[in-house]
N, CA, C and O atoms as a GROMACS GRO file, in nm:
protein
  432
    1MET      N    1   2.121   1.034  -2.582
    1MET     CA    2   1.982   0.977  -2.514
    1MET      C    3   2.067   0.900  -2.362
    1MET      O    4   2.162   0.822  -2.349
    2ARG      N    5   1.986   0.961  -2.280
    2ARG     CA    6   1.952   0.988  -2.106
    2ARG      C    7   2.004   0.883  -2.044
    2ARG      O    8   2.003   0.770  -2.092
    3LYS      N    9   2.081   0.929  -1.872
    3LYS     CA   10   2.030   0.776  -1.799
    3LYS      C   11   1.988   0.745  -1.670
    3LYS      O   12   2.023   0.796  -1.564
    4PHE      N   13   1.955   0.707  -1.679
    4PHE     CA   14   1.809   0.638  -1.551
    4PHE      C   15   1.850   0.562  -1.473
    4PHE      O   16   1.913   0.462  -1.506
    5VAL      N   17   1.803   0.612  -1.273
    5VAL     CA   18   1.814   0.489  -1.208
    5VAL      C   19   1.715   0.495  -1.126
    5VAL      O   20   1.640   0.592  -1.115
    6CYS      N   21   1.710   0.393  -1.062
    6CYS     CA   22   1.542   0.321  -1.011
    6CYS      C   23   1.570   0.410  -0.867
    6CYS      O   24   1.683   0.410  -0.819
    7PRO      N   25   1.489   0.467  -0.818
    7PRO     CA   26   1.490   0.528  -0.626
    7PRO      C   27   1.485   0.412  -0.559
    7PRO      O   28   1.517   0.394  -0.442
    8SER      N   29   1.426   0.296  -0.673
    8SER     CA   30   1.362   0.187  -0.575
    8SER      C   31   1.496   0.030  -0.588
    8SER      O   32   1.609   0.020  -0.540
    9CYS      N   33   1.477   0.007  -0.608
    9CYS     CA   34   1.601  -0.089  -0.635
    9CYS      C   35   1.690  -0.070  -0.700
    9CYS      O   36   1.732  -0.183  -0.723
   10SER      N   37   1.805   0.057  -0.792
   10SER     CA   38   1.928   0.114  -0.782
   10SER      C   39   1.900   0.049  -0.915
   10SER      O   40   2.018   0.017  -0.909
   11GLU      N   41   1.840  -0.023  -1.079
   11GLU     CA   42   1.892  -0.048  -1.156
   11GLU      C   43   1.957   0.084  -1.214
   11GLU      O   44   1.959   0.194  -1.159
   12ILE      N   45   2.013   0.045  -1.344
   12ILE     CA   46   2.045   0.187  -1.404
   12ILE      C   47   2.006   0.149  -1.563
   12ILE      O   48   1.979   0.032  -1.587
   13CYS      N   49   2.003   0.243  -1.665
   13CYS     CA   50   1.978   0.208  -1.783
   13CYS      C   51   1.985   0.296  -1.878
   13CYS      O   52   2.009   0.395  -1.808
   14ALA      N   53   1.982   0.334  -1.978
   14ALA     CA   54   2.022   0.430  -2.041
   14ALA      C   55   1.814   0.425  -2.207
   14ALA      O   56   1.750   0.329  -2.250
   15SER      N   57   1.799   0.594  -2.234
   15SER     CA   58   1.659   0.583  -2.294
   15SER      C   59   1.643   0.724  -2.350
   15SER      O   60   1.674   0.830  -2.297
   16PRO      N   61   1.564   0.691  -2.520
   16PRO     CA   62   1.639   0.826  -2.515
   16PRO      C   63   1.448   0.902  -2.458
   16PRO      O   64   1.419   1.021  -2.451
   17ASN      N   65   1.386   0.823  -2.438
   17ASN     CA   66   1.230   0.894  -2.373
   17ASN      C   67   1.300   1.006  -2.232
   17ASN      O   68   1.409   0.994  -2.176
   18ASP      N   69   1.226   1.076  -2.216
   18ASP     CA   70   1.180   1.184  -2.084
   18ASP      C   71   1.178   1.085  -1.919
   18ASP      O   72   1.223   1.101  -1.806
   19ARG      N   73   1.097   0.984  -1.989
   19ARG     CA   74   0.992   0.886  -1.858
   19ARG      C   75   1.042   0.792  -1.836
   19ARG      O   76   1.144   0.830  -1.894
   20VAL      N   77   1.068   0.695  -1.804
   20VAL     CA   78   1.118   0.532  -1.820
   20VAL      C   79   1.075   0.436  -1.671
   20VAL      O   80   1.107   0.488  -1.564
   21ALA      N   81   1.008   0.305  -1.666
   21ALA     CA   82   0.976   0.255  -1.600
   21ALA      C   83   1.078   0.186  -1.570
   21ALA      O   84   1.170   0.196  -1.651
   22CYS      N   85   1.104   0.078  -1.428
   22CYS     CA   86   1.178   0.050  -1.395
   22CYS      C   87   1.172  -0.112  -1.481
   22CYS      O   88   1.072  -0.179  -1.454
   23GLN      N   89   1.249  -0.160  -1.556
   23GLN     CA   90   1.205  -0.286  -1.597
   23GLN      C   91   1.180  -0.357  -1.490
   23GLN      O   92   1.065  -0.400  -1.479
   24VAL      N   93   1.306  -0.400  -1.352
   24VAL     CA   94   1.228  -0.465  -1.248
   24VAL      C   95   1.141  -0.478  -1.151
   24VAL      O   96   1.097  -0.580  -1.097
   25CYS      N   97   1.121  -0.376  -1.134
   25CYS     CA   98   1.025  -0.272  -1.023
   25CYS      C   99   0.920  -0.293  -1.037
   25CYS      O  100   0.833  -0.351  -0.972
   26GLY      N  101   0.935  -0.197  -1.211
   26GLY     CA  102   0.857  -0.090  -1.233
   26GLY      C  103   0.823   0.019  -1.178
   26GLY      O  104   0.703   0.040  -1.196
   27ASP      N  105   0.883   0.116  -1.106
   27ASP     CA  106   0.852   0.185  -1.043
   27ASP      C  107   0.929   0.297  -1.087
   27ASP      O  108   1.050   0.276  -1.087
   28PRO      N  109   0.890   0.424  -1.129
   28PRO     CA  110   0.937   0.518  -1.204
   28PRO      C  111   1.098   0.588  -1.207
   28PRO      O  112   1.127   0.676  -1.125
   29MET      N  113   1.164   0.557  -1.274
   29MET     CA  114   1.336   0.586  -1.315
   29MET      C  115   1.370   0.751  -1.282
   29MET      O  116   1.276   0.823  -1.315
   30SER      N  117   1.459   0.809  -1.238
   30SER     CA  118   1.481   0.932  -1.225
   30SER      C  119   1.632   0.935  -1.301
   30SER      O  120   1.696   0.832  -1.324
   31PRO      N  121   1.680   1.077  -1.337
   31PRO     CA  122   1.772   1.056  -1.438
   31PRO      C  123   1.836   1.131  -1.365
   31PRO      O  124   1.806   1.201  -1.269
   32ILE      N  125   1.966   1.102  -1.440
   32ILE     CA  126   2.140   1.063  -1.347
   32ILE      C  127   2.237   1.234  -1.394
   32ILE      O  128   2.347   1.265  -1.348
   33ASP      N  129   2.144   1.325  -1.505
   33ASP     CA  130   2.216   1.425  -1.521
   33ASP      C  131   2.245   1.491  -1.380
   33ASP      O  132   2.179   1.494  -1.276
   34GLY      N  133   2.411   1.560  -1.426
   34GLY     CA  134   2.426   1.634  -1.261
   34GLY      C  135   2.505   1.562  -1.262
   34GLY      O  136   2.624   1.590  -1.277
   35SER      N  137   2.440   1.400  -1.238
   35SER     CA  138   2.572   1.348  -1.098
   35SER      C  139   2.651   1.278  -1.190
   35SER      O  140   2.655   1.266  -1.312
   36LEU      N  141   2.732   1.221  -1.063
   36LEU     CA  142   2.892   1.187  -1.071
   36LEU      C  143   2.874   1.045  -1.035
   36LEU      O  144   2.773   0.983  -1.000
   37HIS      N  145   3.040   0.999  -1.059
   37HIS     CA  146   2.997   0.836  -1.069
   37HIS      C  147   3.164   0.815  -0.990
   37HIS      O  148   3.256   0.893  -1.008
   38VAL      N  149   3.167   0.757  -0.949
   38VAL     CA  150   3.272   0.660  -0.911
   38VAL      C  151   3.277   0.512  -0.847
   38VAL      O  152   3.201   0.487  -0.754
   39SER      N  153   3.330   0.453  -0.875
   39SER     CA  154   3.407   0.313  -0.792
   39SER      C  155   3.468   0.240  -0.719
   39SER      O  156   3.590   0.259  -0.723
   40VAL      N  157   3.441   0.176  -0.665
   40VAL     CA  158   3.517   0.213  -0.525
   40VAL      C  159   3.525   0.057  -0.486
   40VAL      O  160   3.428  -0.013  -0.516
   41PRO      N  161   3.649  -0.007  -0.412
   41PRO     CA  162   3.644  -0.199  -0.365
   41PRO      C  163   3.570  -0.205  -0.322
   41PRO      O  164   3.554  -0.106  -0.252
   42ASP      N  165   3.478  -0.286  -0.314
   42ASP     CA  166   3.335  -0.289  -0.237
   42ASP      C  167   3.401  -0.433  -0.093
   42ASP      O  168   3.385  -0.554  -0.082
   43ARG      N  169   3.482  -0.315  -0.003
   43ARG     CA  170   3.576  -0.385   0.119
   43ARG      C  171   3.492  -0.299   0.228
   43ARG      O  172   3.451  -0.189   0.193
   44PRO      N  173   3.464  -0.348   0.369
   44PRO     CA  174   3.402  -0.206   0.464
   44PRO      C  175   3.552  -0.134   0.415
   44PRO      O  176   3.642  -0.190   0.354
   45GLY      N  177   3.550  -0.008   0.458
   45GLY     CA  178   3.589   0.166   0.458
   45GLY      C  179   3.645   0.206   0.384
   45GLY      O  180   3.738   0.279   0.415
   46GLU      N  181   3.615   0.178   0.238
   46GLU     CA  182   3.650   0.184   0.098
   46GLU      C  183   3.584   0.323   0.094
   46GLU      O  184   3.657   0.420   0.076
   47LEU      N  185   3.462   0.340   0.106
   47LEU     CA  186   3.362   0.405   0.097
   47LEU      C  187   3.408   0.534   0.166
   47LEU      O  188   3.403   0.648   0.120
   48ALA      N  189   3.449   0.500   0.271
   48ALA     CA  190   3.459   0.655   0.415
   48ALA      C  191   3.617   0.682   0.360
   48ALA      O  192   3.695   0.764   0.409
   49ARG      N  193   3.642   0.598   0.254
   49ARG     CA  194   3.847   0.674   0.277
   49ARG      C  195   3.775   0.761   0.112
   49ARG      O  196   3.866   0.823   0.057
   50PHE      N  197   3.667   0.771   0.050
   50PHE     CA  198   3.655   0.782  -0.097
   50PHE      C  199   3.571   0.945  -0.036
   50PHE      O  200   3.568   1.048  -0.103
   51LEU      N  201   3.503   0.925   0.125
   51LEU     CA  202   3.429   1.087   0.142
   51LEU      C  203   3.628   1.187   0.230
   51LEU      O  204   3.714   1.274   0.230
   52LYS      N  205   3.566   1.063   0.282
   52LYS     CA  206   3.699   1.145   0.345
   52LYS      C  207   3.779   1.239   0.244
   52LYS      O  208   3.799   1.358   0.268
   53ALA      N  209   3.819   1.180   0.136
   53ALA     CA  210   3.904   1.256  -0.005
   53ALA      C  211   3.860   1.386   0.027
   53ALA      O  212   3.914   1.493   0.055
   54LEU      N  213   3.716   1.333   0.010
   54LEU     CA  214   3.636   1.461  -0.074
   54LEU      C  215   3.533   1.563   0.100
   54LEU      O  216   3.426   1.624   0.106
   55ALA      N  217   3.620   1.538   0.187
   55ALA     CA  218   3.550   1.643   0.265
   55ALA      C  219   3.737   1.703   0.304
   55ALA      O  220   3.749   1.800   0.378
   56GLU      N  221   3.800   1.668   0.275
   56GLU     CA  222   3.947   1.675   0.292
   56GLU      C  223   3.940   1.816   0.147
   56GLU      O  224   3.995   1.918   0.188
   57ARG      N  225   3.903   1.826   0.050
   57ARG     CA  226   3.813   1.900  -0.085
   57ARG      C  227   3.716   2.016  -0.024
   57ARG      O  228   3.658   2.110  -0.079
   58GLU      N  229   3.724   1.957   0.156
   58GLU     CA  230   3.593   2.088   0.134
   58GLU      C  231   3.486   2.093   0.060
   58GLU      O  232   3.402   2.182   0.054
   59ILE      N  233   3.494   1.966  -0.014
   59ILE     CA  234   3.385   1.910  -0.079
   59ILE      C  235   3.219   1.901  -0.046
   59ILE      O  236   3.216   1.780  -0.022
   60ASN      N  237   3.109   1.935  -0.033
   60ASN     CA  238   3.004   1.919   0.097
   60ASN      C  239   2.889   1.806  -0.005
   60ASN      O  240   2.803   1.849  -0.081
   61VAL      N  241   2.917   1.666   0.018
   61VAL     CA  242   2.786   1.550  -0.022
   61VAL      C  243   2.686   1.623  -0.041
   61VAL      O  244   2.689   1.739   0.000
   62THR      N  245   2.559   1.565  -0.116
   62THR     CA  246   2.430   1.688  -0.103
   62THR      C  247   2.314   1.540  -0.130
   62THR      O  248   2.197   1.522  -0.093
   63GLY      N  249   2.428   1.437  -0.225
   63GLY     CA  250   2.352   1.313  -0.242
   63GLY      C  251   2.384   1.208  -0.247
   63GLY      O  252   2.468   1.211  -0.337
   64LEU      N  253   2.376   1.081  -0.205
   64LEU     CA  254   2.458   0.940  -0.233
   64LEU      C  255   2.360   0.855  -0.241
   64LEU      O  256   2.264   0.862  -0.164
   65ARG      N  257   2.370   0.770  -0.326
   65ARG     CA  258   2.337   0.652  -0.411
   65ARG      C  259   2.458   0.524  -0.418
   65ARG      O  260   2.549   0.545  -0.499
   66VAL      N  261   2.462   0.426  -0.358
   66VAL     CA  262   2.512   0.273  -0.444
   66VAL      C  263   2.434   0.235  -0.509
   66VAL      O  264   2.332   0.197  -0.452
   67ILE      N  265   2.437   0.226  -0.638
   67ILE     CA  266   2.320   0.192  -0.747
   67ILE      C  267   2.410   0.032  -0.770
   67ILE      O  268   2.330  -0.060  -0.760
   68ALA      N  269   2.478   0.009  -0.782
   68ALA     CA  270   2.510  -0.169  -0.792
   68ALA      C  271   2.671  -0.209  -0.694
   68ALA      O  272   2.753  -0.152  -0.623
   69ARG      N  273   2.641  -0.352  -0.754
   69ARG     CA  274   2.764  -0.415  -0.682
   69ARG      C  275   2.802  -0.505  -0.697
   69ARG      O  276   2.755  -0.610  -0.654
   70ARG      N  277   2.979  -0.484  -0.817
   70ARG     CA  278   2.931  -0.552  -0.900
   70ARG      C  279   3.111  -0.559  -0.942
   70ARG      O  280   3.197  -0.472  -0.955
   71ASN      N  281   3.110  -0.745  -0.958
   71ASN     CA  282   3.324  -0.785  -0.943
   71ASN      C  283   3.376  -0.748  -0.843
   71ASN      O  284   3.484  -0.807  -0.846
   72GLU      N  285   3.373  -0.675  -0.732
   72GLU     CA  286   3.408  -0.653  -0.605
   72GLU      C  287   3.440  -0.511  -0.634
   72GLU      O  288   3.552  -0.459  -0.633
   73ARG      N  289   3.324  -0.455  -0.661
   73ARG     CA  290   3.302  -0.290  -0.681
   73ARG      C  291   3.152  -0.234  -0.680
   73ARG      O  292   3.057  -0.273  -0.747
   74ALA      N  293   3.160  -0.133  -0.586
   74ALA     CA  294   3.069  -0.015  -0.587
   74ALA      C  295   2.983   0.024  -0.651
   74ALA      O  296   2.866   0.004  -0.618
   75HIS      N  297   2.995   0.048  -0.688
   75HIS     CA  298   2.946   0.159  -0.813
   75HIS      C  299   2.822   0.229  -0.758
   75HIS      O  300   2.707   0.191  -0.739
   76VAL      N  301   2.909   0.381  -0.733
   76VAL     CA  302   2.845   0.535  -0.705
   76VAL      C  303   2.742   0.623  -0.700
   76VAL      O  304   2.804   0.729  -0.705
   77LEU      N  305   2.637   0.650  -0.695
   77LEU     CA  306   2.675   0.812  -0.772
   77LEU      C  307   2.656   0.920  -0.716
   77LEU      O  308   2.690   0.928  -0.598
   78PHE      N  309   2.640   0.951  -0.733
   78PHE     CA  310   2.617   1.120  -0.615
   78PHE      C  311   2.682   1.199  -0.653
   78PHE      O  312   2.773   1.190  -0.736
   79SER      N  313   2.608   1.374  -0.543
   79SER     CA  314   2.571   1.498  -0.637
   79SER      C  315   2.730   1.566  -0.470
   79SER      O  316   2.782   1.523  -0.366
   80VAL      N  317   2.731   1.684  -0.558
   80VAL     CA  318   2.794   1.777  -0.463
   80VAL      C  319   2.833   1.917  -0.525
   80VAL      O  320   2.833   1.936  -0.647
   81ASP      N  321   2.873   2.032  -0.411
   81ASP     CA  322   2.842   2.179  -0.436
   81ASP      C  323   2.933   2.170  -0.445
   81ASP      O  324   2.954   2.246  -0.351
   82LYS      N  325   3.065   2.133  -0.486
   82LYS     CA  326   3.196   2.126  -0.602
   82LYS      C  327   3.190   2.056  -0.759
   82LYS      O  328   3.292   2.105  -0.808
   83VAL      N  329   3.172   2.029  -0.793
   83VAL     CA  330   3.146   1.939  -0.926
   83VAL      C  331   3.344   1.944  -0.956
   83VAL      O  332   3.436   1.874  -0.915
   84GLU      N  333   3.337   2.047  -1.035
   84GLU     CA  334   3.509   2.039  -1.068
   84GLU      C  335   3.585   1.981  -0.972
   84GLU      O  336   3.642   1.872  -0.971
   85ALA      N  337   3.579   2.066  -0.891
   85ALA     CA  338   3.717   2.018  -0.757
   85ALA      C  339   3.682   1.875  -0.732
   85ALA      O  340   3.774   1.803  -0.692
   86ALA      N  341   3.517   1.800  -0.754
   86ALA     CA  342   3.530   1.664  -0.698
   86ALA      C  343   3.567   1.555  -0.840
   86ALA      O  344   3.600   1.437  -0.841
   87LEU      N  345   3.546   1.644  -0.946
   87LEU     CA  346   3.623   1.596  -1.056
   87LEU      C  347   3.776   1.547  -1.052
   87LEU      O  348   3.830   1.447  -1.099
   88GLY      N  349   3.814   1.634  -0.993
   88GLY     CA  350   4.008   1.690  -0.980
   88GLY      C  351   4.032   1.487  -0.968
   88GLY      O  352   4.087   1.398  -1.032
   89ILE      N  353   3.952   1.501  -0.847
   89ILE     CA  354   3.986   1.329  -0.755
   89ILE      C  355   3.956   1.252  -0.866
   89ILE      O  356   3.873   1.260  -0.956
   90ASP      N  357   4.101   1.129  -0.817
   90ASP     CA  358   4.102   1.002  -0.868
   90ASP      C  359   3.928   0.872  -0.924
   90ASP      O  360   3.870   0.790  -0.853
   91GLY      N  361   3.903   0.908  -1.053
   91GLY     CA  362   3.864   0.836  -1.053
   91GLY      C  363   3.661   0.852  -1.053
   91GLY      O  364   3.567   0.798  -1.111
   92VAL      N  365   3.675   0.930  -0.980
   92VAL     CA  366   3.532   0.978  -1.064
   92VAL      C  367   3.506   1.072  -1.187
   92VAL      O  368   3.573   1.138  -1.266
   93ARG      N  369   3.413   1.052  -1.168
   93ARG     CA  370   3.376   1.118  -1.356
   93ARG      C  371   3.196   1.164  -1.356
   93ARG      O  372   3.120   1.120  -1.270
   94ARG      N  373   3.164   1.232  -1.436
   94ARG     CA  374   3.036   1.305  -1.436
   94ARG      C  375   2.984   1.100  -1.499
   94ARG      O  376   3.051   1.014  -1.556
   95ALA      N  377   2.819   1.102  -1.442
   95ALA     CA  378   2.758   0.988  -1.452
   95ALA      C  379   2.740   0.930  -1.600
   95ALA      O  380   2.754   0.815  -1.642
   96GLU      N  381   2.698   1.072  -1.676
   96GLU     CA  382   2.637   1.026  -1.789
   96GLU      C  383   2.770   1.026  -1.882
   96GLU      O  384   2.742   1.044  -2.001
   97ASP      N  385   2.878   1.012  -1.860
   97ASP     CA  386   3.008   0.931  -1.933
   97ASP      C  387   3.026   0.823  -1.921
   97ASP      O  388   3.081   0.762  -2.012
   98VAL      N  389   2.973   0.738  -1.768
   98VAL     CA  390   3.000   0.606  -1.732
   98VAL      C  391   2.989   0.522  -1.859
   98VAL      O  392   2.869   0.495  -1.868
   99PRO      N  393   3.056   0.465  -1.964
   99PRO     CA  394   3.007   0.434  -2.034
   99PRO      C  395   2.945   0.289  -2.056
   99PRO      O  396   2.910   0.256  -2.170
  100ALA      N  397   2.927   0.178  -1.919
  100ALA     CA  398   2.859   0.088  -1.924
  100ALA      C  399   2.733   0.146  -1.915
  100ALA      O  400   2.644   0.075  -1.964
  101PHE      N  401   2.691   0.265  -1.863
  101PHE     CA  402   2.561   0.316  -1.819
  101PHE      C  403   2.478   0.370  -1.954
  101PHE      O  404   2.372   0.430  -1.970
  102ASP      N  405   2.612   0.304  -2.064
  102ASP     CA  406   2.594   0.378  -2.254
  102ASP      C  407   2.491   0.178  -2.274
  102ASP      O  408   2.378   0.156  -2.318
  103GLU      N  409   2.596   0.081  -2.220
  103GLU     CA  410   2.563   0.017  -2.280
  103GLU      C  411   2.396  -0.078  -2.236
  103GLU      O  412   2.369  -0.154  -2.328
  104LEU      N  413   2.337  -0.082  -2.171
  104LEU     CA  414   2.198  -0.094  -2.094
  104LEU      C  415   2.112  -0.025  -2.138
  104LEU      O  416   2.158   0.085  -2.170
  105ALA      N  417   1.971  -0.037  -2.162
  105ALA     CA  418   1.869   0.041  -2.260
  105ALA      C  419   1.786  -0.022  -2.225
  105ALA      O  420   1.775  -0.143  -2.246
  106CYS      N  421   1.673   0.089  -2.132
  106CYS     CA  422   1.534   0.091  -2.134
  106CYS      C  423   1.419  -0.019  -2.199
  106CYS      O  424   1.434  -0.094  -2.296
  107ALA      N  425   1.307   0.000  -2.116
  107ALA     CA  426   1.230  -0.063  -2.206
  107ALA      C  427   1.108   0.088  -2.287
  107ALA      O  428   1.191   0.177  -2.308
  108ASP      N  429   1.040   0.116  -2.310
  108ASP     CA  430   1.004   0.212  -2.402
  108ASP      C  431   0.946   0.222  -2.352
  108ASP      O  432   0.860   0.307  -2.374
   0.00000   0.00000   0.00000
């Protein structure tokens, strides 16, 4: 099962297919293979605090997208140049391993 995110409206889902259209807006969704995930408190400055932790470890962010804001948390997908180093930071996981993504099924 692959996980996908819509670049237009940030909806997320999982599907066994390689091509998926967003159920919300109809745009093609992008696979999140290789992306990382972190959930931070949905308050001003919290994402900046997380990005500072990456910078202190000399980890360069190459892509970033807030994909959801739920239950006072902001869920962020991002990619970096030093994946293993980023995985050493509390709360960072490979996006494909985030259980919440498994609960969402795309229309085929």
